[in-house]
C-alpha angles and dihedrals in degrees: 000000000000092000090059092047095052112113097008117149129248086272089075103029106123093019095111094121094050091045090052090051091052094047089048090052093050096042096039093122092233110156092212135058117282135200131219132186117208118183144157141124123305127277097025098111104264095131094046092050093049092045088057090047093054096041109112093355106060150329131310118196125181107199121233120223102246145097121315092254092051092050094047090050091049092048089048089056093051091044092051091052092048095053093038093243119169089251145342116321119241112244107177095179142000095262089060092044095052091043091051094046094049093049089062086080094057096113103026141354108300124188118222116183119191103190124192087027093171088066089060092049092052092069099022110037089165090068094088090056091047090054089046091058092045090055096046104141090231095040119122094222095053093049098044098058139044099220114158102209117194121190112196133182147154100213095102095193092054100040095045090057097050092090099027130110112323095349112143094244096050108128094012102090123085093192129037103181117182113190120202134190114271117276117241093270096051090043089069087080090058095050094049093219139112092200100110096195091052089047090052091053091047091050089051090058108035104010117201099320110133098210092054090062095042129022098014092057094037089249089294113140130170111269094209141343093284090054092053092083092055091046096049093048095047103032104033111020105033114099090237092056113101090216091062089072100029098106092054091045090054091054092048092051098053112084095219095055098031090062096046113134092219108028090173089072091057091049090050093052092048090049091051093055092044090054092052103266098137108164126068090245093054092043088052091050091052101040097031091228115142122230098259090052095038098053097066091045091053090046091052094047092047091048091052090046095240087121129034118220111212117190118217102240093206103047134055117252097348108136122176125204128219134173108275095220139028094239089054092053093045093047097050096038099042116010104038098049091049104040093125090057097052103052093124134033091248091051090049091054092049093047093049091058088061096041100073095106093048092047094050098043102036101031116019096037097054091040091053090051089054091049089053091054091047091052091049091050101042111021113021121111095175125120113277095025108052099057111116113256095022114157114222128191143106130289146173129244131197117226123175091345094308125107120226130189116235116207096212137019129170125197133188117240093243106110135081088233135015092259090061098050124113111248109228103176141016124196142189125193123200119174102175106045140052113267110234140166089280090067092048093046091049090053090047089052089053089051091053091048091056091061133211097341090063097039094111098036117139114237111226119192119192120194149138093233132028130193109250092229091056092051092049098046097044095046094100098035115113094200099054128070125184117203116191126180093272091055093041092055102032111013143062 
């Protein structure tokens, strides 16, 4: 596997697991044709990875967005080049095309990648059924070739449904590979820095999307924290920067949001979540969209992964909503409300000097909270978090008649409903201030307010700076955990 990974770009750094899955699919030893589904949001390196997979062992085709005849003609051209034919091959319809592609594996395993598969379905919705017939377990075509067909796409709503319910391809695929942006730890390799605070700020802006750290910024990354201001103004805010419009482009590319009758409602809901309105009631108050109209919008945005739905593990039917990606949060919290101020590169630089408070409170803070929950879910070995089956999320708590948001809550899977679960940990994450006894005492007050089921909960404080006295005096406490950047990125 390491030979194949040598020399790959930043788009595939950290993709060893996915690469191994793809190689296992191709080299499975199956004597019949096999089908794989590869999907995930745009710009994360899917196409590059699949291009490498097909190189020297098959065909890679990136679909154009056009009529069925245009696409078949374009595929015929690529197919002719692949098999060294005198000219393009004639593919009059998709049945002929799939038959021809699968027969390429007659003598040995042959990779066929159809990238941007949702484009093909737009004009030829029958294509999924044609592939279903071709992969019939008892079908002659499937059993007479060793084609390794890979269908890839970025339209989450389309790709996630290919194998669902009564969809034609359900039960046909041997690999269903969902690729995600890099998590904050893996993203360090994209940012080319060991400065963990700089990395946290970078992750707050561009997340773990490979293209945002490479092609879309012309391979220009901030050299240090001081250089971050220059980089944000020129590479993210300036009107000439591709990232300044990326969030809106993403919405226009997904079929479910691109065809929305009232796109302004989707923008308003995304803005609400980016500005910290996390419950349906608060989103409604901000966007002025009633429940019956809001529910389908939230469902669509969650399905397309523009919004993340986080279930409160300690309360019944209390979901919270967060931006599904850093660039979404940054766009709707910083760029969109200030478009008039960033019409030129010079204006963008001037604006950014005044935007520090907005950036830290609306962007870095919520991102840091999400990183804390990710650490608790994937890396923590501390009491209250590491128990198998632990539910982790965020919640609210009422103290003295006032409701407070809690960045992290963990609950044991021991109740018939969330409201009956034992709370095992409570957490608060603060990225822009020194963590002191006041933070710990506040968390302890929340623990008391939650009553007996939280009596033994571990208090977990996440921060970039901690008061020395707090570190010293909690060192031997079994119910308090301090998680600094070093531990967040490299420890458990």
